[in-house]
CHARMM-style PDB file with segment names, atoms N, HN, CA, C and O in Angstrom:
ATOM      1  N   UNK     1     -18.178  53.128  31.673  1.00  0.00      PROA
ATOM      2  CA  UNK     1     -18.449  53.602  30.332  1.00  0.00      PROA
ATOM      3  C   UNK     1     -19.889  53.271  29.998  1.00  0.00      PROA
ATOM      4  O   UNK     1     -20.304  52.115  30.083  1.00  0.00      PROA
ATOM      5  N   UNK     2     -20.630  54.253  29.629  1.00  0.00      PROA
ATOM      6  HN  UNK     2     -20.293  55.192  29.560  1.00  0.00      PROA
ATOM      7  CA  UNK     2     -22.016  54.071  29.225  1.00  0.00      PROA
ATOM      8  C   UNK     2     -22.059  53.743  27.737  1.00  0.00      PROA
ATOM      9  O   UNK     2     -21.439  54.432  26.926  1.00  0.00      PROA
ATOM     10  N   UNK     3     -22.782  52.703  27.385  1.00  0.00      PROA
ATOM     11  HN  UNK     3     -23.285  52.143  28.043  1.00  0.00      PROA
ATOM     12  CA  UNK     3     -22.901  52.295  25.984  1.00  0.00      PROA
ATOM     13  C   UNK     3     -24.358  52.413  25.575  1.00  0.00      PROA
ATOM     14  O   UNK     3     -25.243  51.857  26.226  1.00  0.00      PROA
ATOM     15  N   UNK     4     -24.600  53.128  24.510  1.00  0.00      PROA
ATOM     16  HN  UNK     4     -23.881  53.580  23.982  1.00  0.00      PROA
ATOM     17  CA  UNK     4     -25.947  53.323  24.000  1.00  0.00      PROA
ATOM     18  C   UNK     4     -25.988  52.787  22.576  1.00  0.00      PROA
ATOM     19  O   UNK     4     -25.556  53.464  21.643  1.00  0.00      PROA
ATOM     20  N   UNK     5     -26.508  51.570  22.405  1.00  0.00      PROA
ATOM     21  HN  UNK     5     -26.859  51.020  23.163  1.00  0.00      PROA
ATOM     22  CA  UNK     5     -26.539  50.986  21.073  1.00  0.00      PROA
ATOM     23  C   UNK     5     -27.700  50.015  20.963  1.00  0.00      PROA
ATOM     24  O   UNK     5     -28.268  49.585  21.967  1.00  0.00      PROA
ATOM     25  N   UNK     6     -28.037  49.683  19.746  1.00  0.00      PROA
ATOM     26  HN  UNK     6     -27.576  50.032  18.931  1.00  0.00      PROA
ATOM     27  CA  UNK     6     -29.073  48.696  19.482  1.00  0.00      PROA
ATOM     28  C   UNK     6     -28.449  47.413  18.979  1.00  0.00      PROA
ATOM     29  O   UNK     6     -27.293  47.393  18.555  1.00  0.00      PROA
ATOM     30  N   UNK     7     -29.213  46.356  19.029  1.00  0.00      PROA
ATOM     31  HN  UNK     7     -30.151  46.372  19.373  1.00  0.00      PROA
ATOM     32  CA  UNK     7     -28.761  45.056  18.534  1.00  0.00      PROA
ATOM     33  C   UNK     7     -29.693  44.632  17.413  1.00  0.00      PROA
ATOM     34  O   UNK     7     -30.914  44.665  17.571  1.00  0.00      PROA
ATOM     35  N   UNK     8     -29.132  44.237  16.293  1.00  0.00      PROA
ATOM     36  HN  UNK     8     -28.140  44.210  16.165  1.00  0.00      PROA
ATOM     37  CA  UNK     8     -29.912  43.772  15.156  1.00  0.00      PROA
ATOM     38  C   UNK     8     -29.600  42.311  14.900  1.00  0.00      PROA
ATOM     39  O   UNK     8     -28.443  41.898  14.981  1.00  0.00      PROA
ATOM     40  N   UNK     9     -30.614  41.530  14.596  1.00  0.00      PROA
ATOM     41  HN  UNK     9     -31.554  41.865  14.531  1.00  0.00      PROA
ATOM     42  CA  UNK     9     -30.439  40.119  14.260  1.00  0.00      PROA
ATOM     43  C   UNK     9     -30.540  39.970  12.751  1.00  0.00      PROA
ATOM     44  O   UNK     9     -31.486  40.461  12.134  1.00  0.00      PROA
ATOM     45  N   UNK    10     -29.560  39.289  12.156  1.00  0.00      PROA
ATOM     46  HN  UNK    10     -28.792  38.890  12.657  1.00  0.00      PROA
ATOM     47  CA  UNK    10     -29.533  39.079  10.718  1.00  0.00      PROA
ATOM     48  C   UNK    10     -29.810  37.613  10.425  1.00  0.00      PROA
ATOM     49  O   UNK    10     -28.929  36.768  10.585  1.00  0.00      PROA
ATOM     50  N   UNK    11     -31.005  37.313  10.006  1.00  0.00      PROA
ATOM     51  HN  UNK    11     -31.721  37.999   9.876  1.00  0.00      PROA
ATOM     52  CA  UNK    11     -31.342  35.936   9.652  1.00  0.00      PROA
ATOM     53  C   UNK    11     -30.763  35.590   8.286  1.00  0.00      PROA
ATOM     54  O   UNK    11     -30.619  36.457   7.424  1.00  0.00      PROA
ATOM     55  N   UNK    12     -30.437  34.327   8.101  1.00  0.00      PROA
ATOM     56  HN  UNK    12     -30.554  33.624   8.802  1.00  0.00      PROA
ATOM     57  CA  UNK    12     -29.942  33.862   6.817  1.00  0.00      PROA
ATOM     58  C   UNK    12     -28.484  34.156   6.569  1.00  0.00      PROA
ATOM     59  O   UNK    12     -28.025  34.042   5.432  1.00  0.00      PROA
ATOM     60  N   UNK    13     -27.748  34.526   7.581  1.00  0.00      PROA
ATOM     61  HN  UNK    13     -28.121  34.618   8.504  1.00  0.00      PROA
ATOM     62  CA  UNK    13     -26.330  34.854   7.443  1.00  0.00      PROA
ATOM     63  C   UNK    13     -25.518  33.855   8.236  1.00  0.00      PROA
ATOM     64  O   UNK    13     -25.797  33.615   9.410  1.00  0.00      PROA
ATOM     65  N   UNK    14     -24.515  33.269   7.604  1.00  0.00      PROA
ATOM     66  HN  UNK    14     -24.289  33.464   6.650  1.00  0.00      PROA
ATOM     67  CA  UNK    14     -23.681  32.269   8.257  1.00  0.00      PROA
ATOM     68  C   UNK    14     -22.280  32.815   8.468  1.00  0.00      PROA
ATOM     69  O   UNK    14     -21.763  33.554   7.631  1.00  0.00      PROA
ATOM     70  N   UNK    15     -21.677  32.458   9.565  1.00  0.00      PROA
ATOM     71  HN  UNK    15     -22.097  31.858  10.245  1.00  0.00      PROA
ATOM     72  CA  UNK    15     -20.292  32.822   9.820  1.00  0.00      PROA
ATOM     73  C   UNK    15     -19.326  32.048   8.942  1.00  0.00      PROA
ATOM     74  O   UNK    15     -18.120  32.293   8.965  1.00  0.00      PROA
ATOM     75  N   UNK    16     -19.858  31.114   8.169  1.00  0.00      PROA
ATOM     76  HN  UNK    16     -20.838  30.914   8.150  1.00  0.00      PROA
ATOM     77  CA  UNK    16     -19.028  30.292   7.291  1.00  0.00      PROA
ATOM     78  C   UNK    16     -19.337  30.569   5.826  1.00  0.00      PROA
ATOM     79  O   UNK    16     -19.136  29.704   4.973  1.00  0.00      PROA
ATOM     80  N   UNK    17     -19.822  31.760   5.533  1.00  0.00      PROA
ATOM     81  HN  UNK    17     -19.986  32.463   6.225  1.00  0.00      PROA
ATOM     82  CA  UNK    17     -20.144  32.130   4.157  1.00  0.00      PROA
ATOM     83  C   UNK    17     -18.863  32.294   3.354  1.00  0.00      PROA
ATOM     84  O   UNK    17     -17.825  32.682   3.890  1.00  0.00      PROA
ATOM     85  N   UNK    18     -18.949  31.989   2.043  1.00  0.00      PROA
ATOM     86  HN  UNK    18     -19.792  31.673   1.608  1.00  0.00      PROA
ATOM     87  CA  UNK    18     -17.785  32.184   1.185  1.00  0.00      PROA
ATOM     88  C   UNK    18     -17.804  33.608   0.609  1.00  0.00      PROA
ATOM     89  O   UNK    18     -18.718  34.387   0.879  1.00  0.00      PROA
ATOM     90  N   UNK    19     -16.796  33.923  -0.174  1.00  0.00      PROA
ATOM     91  HN  UNK    19     -16.054  33.289  -0.393  1.00  0.00      PROA
ATOM     92  CA  UNK    19     -16.639  35.271  -0.728  1.00  0.00      PROA
ATOM     93  C   UNK    19     -17.888  35.711  -1.490  1.00  0.00      PROA
ATOM     94  O   UNK    19     -18.395  36.810  -1.262  1.00  0.00      PROA
ATOM     95  N   UNK    20     -18.385  34.866  -2.388  1.00  0.00      PROA
ATOM     96  HN  UNK    20     -17.973  33.974  -2.573  1.00  0.00      PROA
ATOM     97  CA  UNK    20     -19.544  35.240  -3.200  1.00  0.00      PROA
ATOM     98  C   UNK    20     -20.787  35.467  -2.347  1.00  0.00      PROA
ATOM     99  O   UNK    20     -21.565  36.382  -2.618  1.00  0.00      PROA
ATOM    100  N   UNK    21     -20.979  34.657  -1.336  1.00  0.00      PROA
ATOM    101  HN  UNK    21     -20.348  33.914  -1.116  1.00  0.00      PROA
ATOM    102  CA  UNK    21     -22.127  34.832  -0.447  1.00  0.00      PROA
ATOM    103  C   UNK    21     -22.017  36.145   0.327  1.00  0.00      PROA
ATOM    104  O   UNK    21     -23.011  36.849   0.500  1.00  0.00      PROA
ATOM    105  N   UNK    22     -20.821  36.473   0.788  1.00  0.00      PROA
ATOM    106  HN  UNK    22     -20.012  35.901   0.647  1.00  0.00      PROA
ATOM    107  CA  UNK    22     -20.621  37.728   1.517  1.00  0.00      PROA
ATOM    108  C   UNK    22     -20.845  38.941   0.617  1.00  0.00      PROA
ATOM    109  O   UNK    22     -21.461  39.920   1.038  1.00  0.00      PROA
ATOM    110  N   UNK    23     -20.348  38.881  -0.619  1.00  0.00      PROA
ATOM    111  HN  UNK    23     -19.848  38.085  -0.961  1.00  0.00      PROA
ATOM    112  CA  UNK    23     -20.548  39.992  -1.548  1.00  0.00      PROA
ATOM    113  C   UNK    23     -22.029  40.156  -1.886  1.00  0.00      PROA
ATOM    114  O   UNK    23     -22.515  41.282  -1.999  1.00  0.00      PROA
ATOM    115  N   UNK    24     -22.738  39.062  -2.047  1.00  0.00      PROA
ATOM    116  HN  UNK    24     -22.344  38.148  -1.955  1.00  0.00      PROA
ATOM    117  CA  UNK    24     -24.177  39.112  -2.306  1.00  0.00      PROA
ATOM    118  C   UNK    24     -24.915  39.733  -1.124  1.00  0.00      PROA
ATOM    119  O   UNK    24     -25.845  40.520  -1.303  1.00  0.00      PROA
ATOM    120  N   UNK    25     -24.496  39.373   0.075  1.00  0.00      PROA
ATOM    121  HN  UNK    25     -23.741  38.734   0.221  1.00  0.00      PROA
ATOM    122  CA  UNK    25     -25.093  39.921   1.294  1.00  0.00      PROA
ATOM    123  C   UNK    25     -24.889  41.437   1.348  1.00  0.00      PROA
ATOM    124  O   UNK    25     -25.824  42.178   1.652  1.00  0.00      PROA
ATOM    125  N   UNK    26     -23.678  41.895   1.057  1.00  0.00      PROA
ATOM    126  HN  UNK    26     -22.919  41.293   0.811  1.00  0.00      PROA
ATOM    127  CA  UNK    26     -23.386  43.330   1.054  1.00  0.00      PROA
ATOM    128  C   UNK    26     -24.227  44.032  -0.011  1.00  0.00      PROA
ATOM    129  O   UNK    26     -24.751  45.119   0.232  1.00  0.00      PROA
ATOM    130  N   UNK    27     -24.358  43.424  -1.175  1.00  0.00      PROA
ATOM    131  HN  UNK    27     -23.933  42.540  -1.372  1.00  0.00      PROA
ATOM    132  CA  UNK    27     -25.147  44.026  -2.251  1.00  0.00      PROA
ATOM    133  C   UNK    27     -26.598  44.242  -1.813  1.00  0.00      PROA
ATOM    134  O   UNK    27     -27.184  45.282  -2.114  1.00  0.00      PROA
ATOM    135  N   UNK    28     -27.178  43.273  -1.108  1.00  0.00      PROA
ATOM    136  HN  UNK    28     -26.702  42.428  -0.864  1.00  0.00      PROA
ATOM    137  CA  UNK    28     -28.565  43.398  -0.648  1.00  0.00      PROA
ATOM    138  C   UNK    28     -28.714  44.509   0.397  1.00  0.00      PROA
ATOM    139  O   UNK    28     -29.764  45.147   0.474  1.00  0.00      PROA
ATOM    140  N   UNK    29     -27.688  44.739   1.186  1.00  0.00      PROA
ATOM    141  HN  UNK    29     -26.835  44.220   1.124  1.00  0.00      PROA
ATOM    142  CA  UNK    29     -27.748  45.769   2.229  1.00  0.00      PROA
ATOM    143  C   UNK    29     -27.315  47.149   1.739  1.00  0.00      PROA
ATOM    144  O   UNK    29     -27.559  48.152   2.411  1.00  0.00      PROA
ATOM    145  N   UNK    30     -26.688  47.201   0.595  1.00  0.00      PROA
ATOM    146  HN  UNK    30     -26.491  46.387   0.049  1.00  0.00      PROA
ATOM    147  CA  UNK    30     -26.004  48.395   0.123  1.00  0.00      PROA
ATOM    148  C   UNK    30     -26.811  49.692   0.163  1.00  0.00      PROA
ATOM    149  O   UNK    30     -26.240  50.716   0.538  1.00  0.00      PROA
ATOM    150  N   UNK    31     -28.064  49.723  -0.185  1.00  0.00      PROA
ATOM    151  HN  UNK    31     -28.528  48.891  -0.489  1.00  0.00      PROA
ATOM    152  CA  UNK    31     -28.732  51.030  -0.154  1.00  0.00      PROA
ATOM    153  C   UNK    31     -28.688  51.699   1.223  1.00  0.00      PROA
ATOM    154  O   UNK    31     -28.737  52.926   1.317  1.00  0.00      PROA
ATOM    155  N   UNK    32     -28.597  50.908   2.280  1.00  0.00      PROA
ATOM    156  HN  UNK    32     -28.557  49.911   2.204  1.00  0.00      PROA
ATOM    157  CA  UNK    32     -28.616  51.474   3.628  1.00  0.00      PROA
ATOM    158  C   UNK    32     -27.235  51.505   4.283  1.00  0.00      PROA
ATOM    159  O   UNK    32     -27.078  52.088   5.356  1.00  0.00      PROA
ATOM    160  N   UNK    33     -26.240  50.891   3.659  1.00  0.00      PROA
ATOM    161  HN  UNK    33     -26.367  50.417   2.787  1.00  0.00      PROA
ATOM    162  CA  UNK    33     -24.914  50.817   4.277  1.00  0.00      PROA
ATOM    163  C   UNK    33     -24.222  52.171   4.280  1.00  0.00      PROA
ATOM    164  O   UNK    33     -24.259  52.912   3.297  1.00  0.00      PROA
ATOM    165  N   UNK    34     -23.590  52.475   5.405  1.00  0.00      PROA
ATOM    166  HN  UNK    34     -23.560  51.873   6.203  1.00  0.00      PROA
ATOM    167  CA  UNK    34     -22.740  53.664   5.481  1.00  0.00      PROA
ATOM    168  C   UNK    34     -21.273  53.274   5.550  1.00  0.00      PROA
ATOM    169  O   UNK    34     -20.398  54.025   5.119  1.00  0.00      PROA
ATOM    170  N   UNK    35     -21.010  52.072   6.105  1.00  0.00      PROA
ATOM    171  HN  UNK    35     -21.721  51.462   6.454  1.00  0.00      PROA
ATOM    172  CA  UNK    35     -19.628  51.611   6.261  1.00  0.00      PROA
ATOM    173  C   UNK    35     -19.653  50.127   6.586  1.00  0.00      PROA
ATOM    174  O   UNK    35     -20.596  49.638   7.210  1.00  0.00      PROA
ATOM    175  N   UNK    36     -18.610  49.403   6.161  1.00  0.00      PROA
ATOM    176  HN  UNK    36     -17.844  49.800   5.655  1.00  0.00      PROA
ATOM    177  CA  UNK    36     -18.468  47.977   6.458  1.00  0.00      PROA
ATOM    178  C   UNK    36     -17.149  47.764   7.190  1.00  0.00      PROA
ATOM    179  O   UNK    36     -16.104  48.249   6.755  1.00  0.00      PROA
ATOM    180  N   UNK    37     -17.202  47.037   8.303  1.00  0.00      PROA
ATOM    181  HN  UNK    37     -18.051  46.643   8.657  1.00  0.00      PROA
ATOM    182  CA  UNK    37     -15.997  46.613   9.012  1.00  0.00      PROA
ATOM    183  C   UNK    37     -15.900  45.106   8.879  1.00  0.00      PROA
ATOM    184  O   UNK    37     -16.785  44.382   9.335  1.00  0.00      PROA
ATOM    185  N   UNK    38     -14.840  44.631   8.263  1.00  0.00      PROA
ATOM    186  HN  UNK    38     -14.121  45.219   7.892  1.00  0.00      PROA
ATOM    187  CA  UNK    38     -14.590  43.196   8.125  1.00  0.00      PROA
ATOM    188  C   UNK    38     -13.707  42.822   9.309  1.00  0.00      PROA
ATOM    189  O   UNK    38     -12.522  43.155   9.329  1.00  0.00      PROA
ATOM    190  N   UNK    39     -14.270  42.139  10.286  1.00  0.00      PROA
ATOM    191  HN  UNK    39     -15.233  41.869  10.270  1.00  0.00      PROA
ATOM    192  CA  UNK    39     -13.520  41.938  11.528  1.00  0.00      PROA
ATOM    193  C   UNK    39     -13.290  40.483  11.889  1.00  0.00      PROA
ATOM    194  O   UNK    39     -13.013  40.172  13.048  1.00  0.00      PROA
ATOM    195  N   UNK    40     -13.399  39.590  10.926  1.00  0.00      PROA
ATOM    196  HN  UNK    40     -13.624  39.842   9.984  1.00  0.00      PROA
ATOM    197  CA  UNK    40     -13.176  38.181  11.234  1.00  0.00      PROA
ATOM    198  C   UNK    40     -12.661  37.484   9.983  1.00  0.00      PROA
ATOM    199  O   UNK    40     -13.182  37.699   8.888  1.00  0.00      PROA
ATOM    200  N   UNK    41     -11.653  36.661  10.144  1.00  0.00      PROA
ATOM    201  HN  UNK    41     -11.230  36.487  11.033  1.00  0.00      PROA
ATOM    202  CA  UNK    41     -11.134  35.902   9.012  1.00  0.00      PROA
ATOM    203  C   UNK    41      -9.641  36.076   8.850  1.00  0.00      PROA
ATOM    204  O   UNK    41      -9.003  36.853   9.560  1.00  0.00      PROA
ATOM    205  N   UNK    42      -9.094  35.330   7.893  1.00  0.00      PROA
ATOM    206  HN  UNK    42      -9.612  34.698   7.316  1.00  0.00      PROA
ATOM    207  CA  UNK    42      -7.667  35.422   7.593  1.00  0.00      PROA
ATOM    208  C   UNK    42      -7.366  36.822   7.062  1.00  0.00      PROA
ATOM    209  O   UNK    42      -8.126  37.374   6.266  1.00  0.00      PROA
ATOM    210  N   UNK    43      -6.252  37.385   7.513  1.00  0.00      PROA
ATOM    211  HN  UNK    43      -5.635  36.937   8.160  1.00  0.00      PROA
ATOM    212  CA  UNK    43      -5.926  38.779   7.192  1.00  0.00      PROA
ATOM    213  C   UNK    43      -5.998  39.079   5.696  1.00  0.00      PROA
ATOM    214  O   UNK    43      -6.726  39.988   5.297  1.00  0.00      PROA
ATOM    215  N   UNK    44      -5.282  38.359   4.875  1.00  0.00      PROA
ATOM    216  HN  UNK    44      -4.690  37.621   5.199  1.00  0.00      PROA
ATOM    217  CA  UNK    44      -5.233  38.665   3.437  1.00  0.00      PROA
ATOM    218  C   UNK    44      -6.610  38.557   2.793  1.00  0.00      PROA
ATOM    219  O   UNK    44      -6.986  39.404   1.984  1.00  0.00      PROA
ATOM    220  N   UNK    45      -7.363  37.517   3.148  1.00  0.00      PROA
ATOM    221  HN  UNK    45      -7.058  36.828   3.806  1.00  0.00      PROA
ATOM    222  CA  UNK    45      -8.696  37.339   2.571  1.00  0.00      PROA
ATOM    223  C   UNK    45      -9.643  38.432   3.046  1.00  0.00      PROA
ATOM    224  O   UNK    45     -10.469  38.917   2.273  1.00  0.00      PROA
ATOM    225  N   UNK    46      -9.529  38.819   4.301  1.00  0.00      PROA
ATOM    226  HN  UNK    46      -8.858  38.425   4.929  1.00  0.00      PROA
ATOM    227  CA  UNK    46     -10.388  39.872   4.841  1.00  0.00      PROA
ATOM    228  C   UNK    46     -10.038  41.230   4.242  1.00  0.00      PROA
ATOM    229  O   UNK    46     -10.932  42.018   3.934  1.00  0.00      PROA
ATOM    230  N   UNK    47      -8.755  41.508   4.074  1.00  0.00      PROA
ATOM    231  HN  UNK    47      -8.029  40.868   4.324  1.00  0.00      PROA
ATOM    232  CA  UNK    47      -8.339  42.755   3.431  1.00  0.00      PROA
ATOM    233  C   UNK    47      -8.839  42.798   1.993  1.00  0.00      PROA
ATOM    234  O   UNK    47      -9.286  43.843   1.521  1.00  0.00      PROA
ATOM    235  N   UNK    48      -8.764  41.666   1.295  1.00  0.00      PROA
ATOM    236  HN  UNK    48      -8.401  40.817   1.679  1.00  0.00      PROA
ATOM    237  CA  UNK    48      -9.245  41.572  -0.080  1.00  0.00      PROA
ATOM    238  C   UNK    48     -10.757  41.797  -0.141  1.00  0.00      PROA
ATOM    239  O   UNK    48     -11.244  42.498  -1.028  1.00  0.00      PROA
ATOM    240  N   UNK    49     -11.491  41.211   0.789  1.00  0.00      PROA
ATOM    241  HN  UNK    49     -11.095  40.642   1.509  1.00  0.00      PROA
ATOM    242  CA  UNK    49     -12.938  41.397   0.834  1.00  0.00      PROA
ATOM    243  C   UNK    49     -13.268  42.876   1.040  1.00  0.00      PROA
ATOM    244  O   UNK    49     -14.111  43.420   0.327  1.00  0.00      PROA
ATOM    245  N   UNK    50     -12.626  43.525   1.990  1.00  0.00      PROA
ATOM    246  HN  UNK    50     -11.941  43.082   2.569  1.00  0.00      PROA
ATOM    247  CA  UNK    50     -12.872  44.949   2.241  1.00  0.00      PROA
ATOM    248  C   UNK    50     -12.534  45.786   1.007  1.00  0.00      PROA
ATOM    249  O   UNK    50     -13.289  46.694   0.657  1.00  0.00      PROA
ATOM    250  N   UNK    51     -11.417  45.498   0.345  1.00  0.00      PROA
ATOM    251  HN  UNK    51     -10.804  44.761   0.629  1.00  0.00      PROA
ATOM    252  CA  UNK    51     -11.020  46.234  -0.851  1.00  0.00      PROA
ATOM    253  C   UNK    51     -12.063  46.080  -1.959  1.00  0.00      PROA
ATOM    254  O   UNK    51     -12.412  47.054  -2.626  1.00  0.00      PROA
ATOM    255  N   UNK    52     -12.556  44.866  -2.153  1.00  0.00      PROA
ATOM    256  HN  UNK    52     -12.273  44.075  -1.612  1.00  0.00      PROA
ATOM    257  CA  UNK    52     -13.536  44.630  -3.208  1.00  0.00      PROA
ATOM    258  C   UNK    52     -14.894  45.238  -2.886  1.00  0.00      PROA
ATOM    259  O   UNK    52     -15.604  45.666  -3.796  1.00  0.00      PROA
ATOM    260  N   UNK    53     -15.266  45.287  -1.627  1.00  0.00      PROA
ATOM    261  HN  UNK    53     -14.690  44.940  -0.887  1.00  0.00      PROA
ATOM    262  CA  UNK    53     -16.508  45.968  -1.243  1.00  0.00      PROA
ATOM    263  C   UNK    53     -16.395  47.446  -1.595  1.00  0.00      PROA
ATOM    264  O   UNK    53     -17.329  48.030  -2.146  1.00  0.00      PROA
ATOM    265  N   UNK    54     -15.250  48.053  -1.278  1.00  0.00      PROA
ATOM    266  HN  UNK    54     -14.491  47.579  -0.831  1.00  0.00      PROA
ATOM    267  CA  UNK    54     -15.035  49.469  -1.625  1.00  0.00      PROA
ATOM    268  C   UNK    54     -15.111  49.677  -3.132  1.00  0.00      PROA
ATOM    269  O   UNK    54     -15.783  50.590  -3.612  1.00  0.00      PROA
ATOM    270  N   UNK    55     -14.420  48.827  -3.863  1.00  0.00      PROA
ATOM    271  HN  UNK    55     -13.874  48.086  -3.473  1.00  0.00      PROA
ATOM    272  CA  UNK    55     -14.314  48.987  -5.318  1.00  0.00      PROA
ATOM    273  C   UNK    55     -15.644  48.730  -6.019  1.00  0.00      PROA
ATOM    274  O   UNK    55     -16.059  49.520  -6.867  1.00  0.00      PROA
ATOM    275  N   UNK    56     -16.313  47.637  -5.675  1.00  0.00      PROA
ATOM    276  HN  UNK    56     -15.976  46.995  -4.986  1.00  0.00      PROA
ATOM    277  CA  UNK    56     -17.523  47.235  -6.402  1.00  0.00      PROA
ATOM    278  C   UNK    56     -18.776  47.986  -5.967  1.00  0.00      PROA
ATOM    279  O   UNK    56     -19.630  48.299  -6.795  1.00  0.00      PROA
ATOM    280  N   UNK    57     -18.890  48.275  -4.677  1.00  0.00      PROA
ATOM    281  HN  UNK    57     -18.195  48.020  -4.004  1.00  0.00      PROA
ATOM    282  CA  UNK    57     -20.134  48.849  -4.169  1.00  0.00      PROA
ATOM    283  C   UNK    57     -19.993  50.298  -3.719  1.00  0.00      PROA
ATOM    284  O   UNK    57     -20.962  50.908  -3.268  1.00  0.00      PROA
ATOM    285  N   UNK    58     -18.786  50.849  -3.839  1.00  0.00      PROA
ATOM    286  HN  UNK    58     -17.998  50.353  -4.205  1.00  0.00      PROA
ATOM    287  CA  UNK    58     -18.547  52.247  -3.467  1.00  0.00      PROA
ATOM    288  C   UNK    58     -18.995  52.543  -2.038  1.00  0.00      PROA
ATOM    289  O   UNK    58     -19.549  53.604  -1.749  1.00  0.00      PROA
ATOM    290  N   UNK    59     -18.742  51.576  -1.151  1.00  0.00      PROA
ATOM    291  HN  UNK    59     -18.292  50.714  -1.385  1.00  0.00      PROA
ATOM    292  CA  UNK    59     -19.065  51.705   0.271  1.00  0.00      PROA
ATOM    293  C   UNK    59     -17.743  51.671   1.042  1.00  0.00      PROA
ATOM    294  O   UNK    59     -16.927  50.782   0.802  1.00  0.00      PROA
ATOM    295  N   UNK    60     -17.513  52.604   1.951  1.00  0.00      PROA
ATOM    296  HN  UNK    60     -18.176  53.327   2.146  1.00  0.00      PROA
ATOM    297  CA  UNK    60     -16.293  52.533   2.760  1.00  0.00      PROA
ATOM    298  C   UNK    60     -16.225  51.202   3.515  1.00  0.00      PROA
ATOM    299  O   UNK    60     -17.168  50.832   4.215  1.00  0.00      PROA
ATOM    300  N   UNK    61     -15.122  50.496   3.370  1.00  0.00      PROA
ATOM    301  HN  UNK    61     -14.357  50.796   2.801  1.00  0.00      PROA
ATOM    302  CA  UNK    61     -14.937  49.204   4.037  1.00  0.00      PROA
ATOM    303  C   UNK    61     -13.520  49.150   4.588  1.00  0.00      PROA
ATOM    304  O   UNK    61     -12.580  49.657   3.975  1.00  0.00      PROA
ATOM    305  N   UNK    62     -13.384  48.535   5.744  1.00  0.00      PROA
ATOM    306  HN  UNK    62     -14.148  48.124   6.242  1.00  0.00      PROA
ATOM    307  CA  UNK    62     -12.094  48.548   6.441  1.00  0.00      PROA
ATOM    308  C   UNK    62     -11.895  47.223   7.170  1.00  0.00      PROA
ATOM    309  O   UNK    62     -12.836  46.674   7.744  1.00  0.00      PROA
ATOM    310  N   UNK    63     -10.682  46.721   7.145  1.00  0.00      PROA
ATOM    311  HN  UNK    63      -9.918  47.167   6.679  1.00  0.00      PROA
ATOM    312  CA  UNK    63     -10.300  45.561   7.946  1.00  0.00      PROA
ATOM    313  C   UNK    63      -9.383  46.083   9.050  1.00  0.00      PROA
ATOM    314  O   UNK    63      -8.207  46.342   8.795  1.00  0.00      PROA
ATOM    315  N   UNK    64      -9.898  46.244  10.273  1.00  0.00      PROA
ATOM    316  HN  UNK    64     -10.853  46.034  10.480  1.00  0.00      PROA
ATOM    317  CA  UNK    64      -9.091  46.819  11.356  1.00  0.00      PROA
ATOM    318  C   UNK    64      -7.918  45.921  11.758  1.00  0.00      PROA
ATOM    319  O   UNK    64      -7.996  44.696  11.667  1.00  0.00      PROA
ATOM    320  N   UNK    65      -6.852  46.544  12.196  1.00  0.00      PROA
ATOM    321  HN  UNK    65      -6.789  47.539  12.270  1.00  0.00      PROA
ATOM    322  CA  UNK    65      -5.713  45.820  12.748  1.00  0.00      PROA
ATOM    323  C   UNK    65      -6.078  45.306  14.145  1.00  0.00      PROA
ATOM    324  O   UNK    65      -7.034  45.788  14.753  1.00  0.00      PROA
ATOM    325  N   UNK    66      -5.329  44.342  14.646  1.00  0.00      PROA
ATOM    326  HN  UNK    66      -4.553  43.951  14.152  1.00  0.00      PROA
ATOM    327  CA  UNK    66      -5.567  43.814  15.989  1.00  0.00      PROA
ATOM    328  C   UNK    66      -5.465  44.957  16.997  1.00  0.00      PROA
ATOM    329  O   UNK    66      -4.490  45.709  16.995  1.00  0.00      PROA
ATOM    330  N   UNK    67      -6.454  45.082  17.840  1.00  0.00      PROA
ATOM    331  HN  UNK    67      -7.246  44.471  17.842  1.00  0.00      PROA
ATOM    332  CA  UNK    67      -6.583  46.099  18.889  1.00  0.00      PROA
ATOM    333  C   UNK    67      -6.687  47.526  18.353  1.00  0.00      PROA
ATOM    334  O   UNK    67      -6.470  48.478  19.103  1.00  0.00      PROA
ATOM    335  N   UNK    68      -7.013  47.690  17.083  1.00  0.00      PROA
ATOM    336  HN  UNK    68      -7.190  46.916  16.474  1.00  0.00      PROA
ATOM    337  CA  UNK    68      -7.221  49.026  16.526  1.00  0.00      PROA
ATOM    338  C   UNK    68      -8.564  49.570  17.017  1.00  0.00      PROA
ATOM    339  O   UNK    68      -9.580  48.878  16.947  1.00  0.00      PROA
ATOM    340  N   UNK    69      -8.566  50.783  17.502  1.00  0.00      PROA
ATOM    341  HN  UNK    69      -7.741  51.345  17.559  1.00  0.00      PROA
ATOM    342  CA  UNK    69      -9.807  51.424  17.953  1.00  0.00      PROA
ATOM    343  C   UNK    69     -10.548  51.980  16.738  1.00  0.00      PROA
ATOM    344  O   UNK    69      -9.951  52.605  15.862  1.00  0.00      PROA
ATOM    345  N   UNK    70     -11.841  51.744  16.702  1.00  0.00      PROA
ATOM    346  HN  UNK    70     -12.326  51.236  17.413  1.00  0.00      PROA
ATOM    347  CA  UNK    70     -12.680  52.221  15.607  1.00  0.00      PROA
ATOM    348  C   UNK    70     -13.773  53.108  16.186  1.00  0.00      PROA
ATOM    349  O   UNK    70     -14.528  52.680  17.060  1.00  0.00      PROA
ATOM    350  N   UNK    71     -13.857  54.326  15.707  1.00  0.00      PROA
ATOM    351  HN  UNK    71     -13.244  54.673  14.997  1.00  0.00      PROA
ATOM    352  CA  UNK    71     -14.929  55.219  16.143  1.00  0.00      PROA
ATOM    353  C   UNK    71     -16.161  54.903  15.295  1.00  0.00      PROA
ATOM    354  O   UNK    71     -16.127  55.029  14.070  1.00  0.00      PROA
ATOM    355  N   UNK    72     -17.246  54.493  15.952  1.00  0.00      PROA
ATOM    356  HN  UNK    72     -17.273  54.391  16.947  1.00  0.00      PROA
ATOM    357  CA  UNK    72     -18.441  54.074  15.226  1.00  0.00      PROA
ATOM    358  C   UNK    72     -19.316  55.249  14.811  1.00  0.00      PROA
ATOM    359  O   UNK    72     -19.983  55.194  13.778  1.00  0.00      PROA
ATOM    360  N   UNK    73     -19.316  56.300  15.603  1.00  0.00      PROA
ATOM    361  HN  UNK    73     -18.775  56.345  16.443  1.00  0.00      PROA
ATOM    362  CA  UNK    73     -20.163  57.453  15.259  1.00  0.00      PROA
ATOM    363  C   UNK    73     -19.363  58.721  15.330  1.00  0.00      PROA
ATOM    364  OT1 UNK    73     -19.895  59.802  15.076  1.00  0.00      PROA
TER     365      UNK     73
END
């Protein structure tokens, strides 16, 4: 399988950010966001985060199920 993608480094972002920090991060990126995939964390909290991103920022957000295939483009 040939993979053609770029890698971006996000400085100032922690894997241990709380809800407010994550929402603030999304807000700063929002003008350029096309979609958000929440792919790490406790199921209920991650589903809630994705729902609130959709509601507050009008950006498509999804918490994929385990082994769910996601088409990126």
